[in-house]
Backbone as JSON Lines, residues from 0, in Angstrom:
{"i":0,"aa":"M","n":[4.49,17.67,-6.13],"ca":[3.9,16.37,-5.93],"c":[4.62,15.39,-6.85]}
{"i":1,"aa":"N","n":[5.09,14.3,-6.27],"ca":[5.82,13.28,-7.02],"c":[5.02,11.98,-6.94]}
{"i":2,"aa":"L","n":[4.48,11.54,-8.07],"ca":[3.68,10.33,-8.11],"c":[4.56,9.13,-8.42]}
{"i":3,"aa":"I","n":[4.35,8.04,-7.7],"ca":[5.08,6.8,-7.96],"c":[4.09,5.69,-8.31]}
{"i":4,"aa":"D","n":[4.53,4.79,-9.15],"ca":[3.7,3.69,-9.63],"c":[3.64,2.58,-8.59]}
{"i":5,"aa":"V","n":[2.42,2.15,-8.26],"ca":[2.24,1.03,-7.33],"c":[1.68,-0.19,-8.05]}
{"i":6,"aa":"G","n":[1.67,-0.14,-9.37],"ca":[1.23,-1.28,-10.17],"c":[-0.08,-1.06,-10.88]}
{"i":7,"aa":"Y","n":[-0.16,-1.62,-12.09],"ca":[-1.36,-1.62,-12.91],"c":[-1.9,-0.21,-13.17]}
{"i":8,"aa":"G","n":[-1.0,0.74,-13.38],"ca":[-1.39,2.1,-13.71],"c":[-1.84,2.94,-12.53]}
{"i":9,"aa":"N","n":[-1.73,2.41,-11.33],"ca":[-2.11,3.16,-10.13],"c":[-0.9,3.91,-9.59]}
{"i":10,"aa":"R","n":[-1.13,5.15,-9.17],"ca":[-0.03,5.98,-8.67],"c":[-0.46,6.65,-7.37]}
{"i":11,"aa":"I","n":[0.53,6.87,-6.5],"ca":[0.28,7.57,-5.24],"c":[1.32,8.66,-5.05]}
{"i":12,"aa":"N","n":[0.99,9.63,-4.23],"ca":[1.88,10.75,-3.95],"c":[2.96,10.28,-2.97]}
{"i":13,"aa":"S","n":[4.21,10.3,-3.4],"ca":[5.3,9.79,-2.56],"c":[5.57,10.68,-1.35]}
{"i":14,"aa":"D","n":[5.15,11.94,-1.41],"ca":[5.36,12.85,-0.28],"c":[4.5,12.47,0.92]}
{"i":15,"aa":"R","n":[3.46,11.67,0.71],"ca":[2.52,11.34,1.78],"c":[2.72,9.94,2.34]}
{"i":16,"aa":"I","n":[3.75,9.22,1.88],"ca":[4.01,7.86,2.35],"c":[4.69,7.91,3.72]}
{"i":17,"aa":"V","n":[4.16,7.11,4.65],"ca":[4.75,6.98,5.98],"c":[5.62,5.72,6.04]}
{"i":18,"aa":"A","n":[5.12,4.61,5.48],"ca":[5.86,3.35,5.55],"c":[5.52,2.46,4.36]}
{"i":19,"aa":"V","n":[6.51,1.68,3.92],"ca":[6.34,0.66,2.89],"c":[6.81,-0.64,3.52]}
{"i":20,"aa":"I","n":[5.88,-1.6,3.69],"ca":[6.22,-2.83,4.39],"c":[5.75,-4.04,3.58]}
{"i":21,"aa":"G","n":[6.4,-5.16,3.81],"ca":[5.97,-6.41,3.18],"c":[4.66,-6.89,3.77]}
{"i":22,"aa":"A","n":[3.85,-7.52,2.95],"ca":[2.5,-7.91,3.38],"c":[2.45,-9.23,4.14]}
{"i":23,"aa":"D","n":[3.56,-9.94,4.24],"ca":[3.54,-11.28,4.85],"c":[3.62,-11.27,6.37]}
{"i":24,"aa":"S","n":[4.0,-10.16,6.96],"ca":[4.15,-10.13,8.42],"c":[2.8,-9.99,9.12]}
{"i":25,"aa":"A","n":[2.74,-10.46,10.34],"ca":[1.5,-10.37,11.12],"c":[1.08,-8.92,11.38]}
{"i":26,"aa":"P","n":[2.0,-8.0,11.7],"ca":[1.58,-6.6,11.89],"c":[0.98,-5.99,10.62]}
{"i":27,"aa":"A","n":[1.53,-6.33,9.46],"ca":[0.98,-5.81,8.2],"c":[-0.43,-6.34,7.98]}
{"i":28,"aa":"K","n":[-0.65,-7.59,8.3],"ca":[-1.99,-8.17,8.15],"c":[-2.98,-7.51,9.1]}
{"i":29,"aa":"R","n":[-2.52,-7.16,10.31],"ca":[-3.4,-6.46,11.25],"c":[-3.71,-5.04,10.76]}
{"i":30,"aa":"I","n":[-2.73,-4.38,10.17],"ca":[-2.93,-3.03,9.64],"c":[-3.96,-3.06,8.51]}
{"i":31,"aa":"V","n":[-3.84,-4.03,7.62],"ca":[-4.79,-4.15,6.5],"c":[-6.19,-4.47,7.02]}
{"i":32,"aa":"S","n":[-6.28,-5.38,7.97],"ca":[-7.58,-5.74,8.54],"c":[-8.25,-4.53,9.19]}
{"i":33,"aa":"A","n":[-7.49,-3.76,9.96],"ca":[-8.04,-2.57,10.61],"c":[-8.47,-1.53,9.57]}
{"i":34,"aa":"A","n":[-7.69,-1.39,8.49],"ca":[-8.04,-0.44,7.44],"c":[-9.31,-0.85,6.72]}
{"i":35,"aa":"K","n":[-9.48,-2.14,6.49],"ca":[-10.71,-2.61,5.86],"c":[-11.91,-2.36,6.75]}
{"i":36,"aa":"D","n":[-11.74,-2.55,8.04],"ca":[-12.84,-2.31,8.99],"c":[-13.24,-0.84,9.04]}
{"i":37,"aa":"S","n":[-12.27,0.06,8.87],"ca":[-12.55,1.5,8.97],"c":[-12.71,2.15,7.58]}
{"i":38,"aa":"N","n":[-12.79,1.34,6.53],"ca":[-12.98,1.83,5.16],"c":[-11.88,2.78,4.69]}
{"i":39,"aa":"T","n":[-10.65,2.53,5.1],"ca":[-9.51,3.33,4.65],"c":[-8.53,2.5,3.83]}
{"i":40,"aa":"A","n":[-8.94,1.3,3.44],"ca":[-8.08,0.43,2.64],"c":[-8.28,0.72,1.15]}
{"i":41,"aa":"I","n":[-7.18,0.8,0.42],"ca":[-7.22,1.0,-1.02],"c":[-6.5,-0.17,-1.66]}
{"i":42,"aa":"D","n":[-7.26,-0.97,-2.42],"ca":[-6.71,-2.17,-3.04],"c":[-6.28,-1.86,-4.46]}
{"i":43,"aa":"A","n":[-4.97,-1.79,-4.71],"ca":[-4.43,-1.5,-6.04],"c":[-3.78,-2.74,-6.63]}
{"i":44,"aa":"T","n":[-4.27,-3.93,-6.24],"ca":[-3.65,-5.17,-6.7],"c":[-4.29,-5.73,-7.96]}
{"i":45,"aa":"C","n":[-5.45,-5.26,-8.33],"ca":[-6.18,-5.77,-9.51],"c":[-6.4,-7.28,-9.41]}
{"i":46,"aa":"G","n":[-6.69,-7.76,-8.22],"ca":[-6.98,-9.17,-8.02],"c":[-5.78,-10.06,-7.79]}
{"i":47,"aa":"K","n":[-4.59,-9.51,-7.83],"ca":[-3.37,-10.29,-7.6],"c":[-3.08,-10.37,-6.1]}
{"i":48,"aa":"K","n":[-2.07,-11.16,-5.76],"ca":[-1.68,-11.3,-4.36],"c":[-1.02,-10.01,-3.85]}
{"i":49,"aa":"T","n":[-1.42,-9.57,-2.66],"ca":[-0.83,-8.39,-2.05],"c":[0.57,-8.72,-1.56]}
{"i":50,"aa":"K","n":[1.57,-7.95,-2.05],"ca":[2.96,-8.16,-1.65],"c":[3.49,-7.0,-0.82]}
{"i":51,"aa":"T","n":[2.86,-5.82,-0.97],"ca":[3.33,-4.62,-0.28],"c":[2.16,-3.88,0.33]}
{"i":52,"aa":"V","n":[2.36,-3.38,1.54],"ca":[1.38,-2.54,2.22],"c":[2.03,-1.17,2.39]}
{"i":53,"aa":"I","n":[1.34,-0.13,1.91],"ca":[1.86,1.23,1.98],"c":[0.94,2.02,2.9]}
{"i":54,"aa":"V","n":[1.51,2.57,3.97],"ca":[0.75,3.37,4.92],"c":[0.94,4.84,4.57]}
{"i":55,"aa":"M","n":[-0.16,5.56,4.43],"ca":[-0.13,6.97,4.05],"c":[-0.35,7.83,5.29]}
{"i":56,"aa":"D","n":[0.06,9.11,5.22],"ca":[-0.09,10.01,6.36],"c":[-1.55,10.37,6.64]}
{"i":57,"aa":"S","n":[-2.44,10.1,5.71],"ca":[-3.87,10.37,5.91],"c":[-4.57,9.23,6.65]}
{"i":58,"aa":"G","n":[-3.83,8.14,6.9],"ca":[-4.42,6.99,7.57],"c":[-4.87,5.92,6.59]}
{"i":59,"aa":"H","n":[-4.82,6.21,5.3],"ca":[-5.18,5.22,4.3],"c":[-4.07,4.18,4.16]}
{"i":60,"aa":"V","n":[-4.47,2.98,3.79],"ca":[-3.54,1.88,3.58],"c":[-3.71,1.39,2.15]}
{"i":61,"aa":"V","n":[-2.64,1.46,1.37],"ca":[-2.66,1.05,-0.03],"c":[-2.0,-0.32,-0.13]}
{"i":62,"aa":"M","n":[-2.7,-1.26,-0.77],"ca":[-2.16,-2.6,-0.99],"c":[-1.74,-2.71,-2.44]}
{"i":63,"aa":"S","n":[-0.51,-3.19,-2.66],"ca":[0.06,-3.28,-4.0],"c":[0.54,-4.7,-4.27]}
{"i":64,"aa":"A","n":[0.51,-5.08,-5.55],"ca":[1.01,-6.39,-5.96],"c":[2.5,-6.35,-6.29]}
{"i":65,"aa":"K","n":[3.11,-5.16,-6.24],"ca":[4.54,-5.04,-6.49],"c":[5.32,-5.42,-5.23]}
{"i":66,"aa":"E","n":[6.56,-5.86,-5.43],"ca":[7.44,-6.16,-4.3],"c":[7.81,-4.85,-3.59]}
{"i":67,"aa":"P","n":[8.07,-4.9,-2.28],"ca":[8.42,-3.67,-1.54],"c":[9.64,-2.94,-2.12]}
{"i":68,"aa":"G","n":[10.61,-3.65,-2.62],"ca":[11.8,-3.03,-3.2],"c":[11.54,-2.32,-4.51]}
{"i":69,"aa":"M","n":[10.42,-2.61,-5.15],"ca":[10.07,-1.98,-6.43],"c":[9.31,-0.67,-6.25]}
{"i":70,"aa":"I","n":[8.86,-0.39,-5.03],"ca":[8.15,0.85,-4.75],"c":[9.2,1.9,-4.4]}
{"i":71,"aa":"K","n":[9.51,2.76,-5.36],"ca":[10.51,3.79,-5.12],"c":[10.28,4.95,-6.08]}
{"i":72,"aa":"E","n":[10.89,6.07,-5.76],"ca":[10.73,7.27,-6.58],"c":[11.52,7.15,-7.86]}
């Protein structure tokens, strides 16, 4: 298991990441909205602006305040 930092001391398992996308696109906003409706959204922004949306293989959606290019192993 390889944990990567998504900001503010939060870490996720990199083996379970399906996609890392910018939060400004309309599809990303729809993904976040659907995740909030189904209670699978995980907000790791600590109140900051969401810049990255990370889709996990479990169906969970992690929102991060880090730039998409900063999310790496």
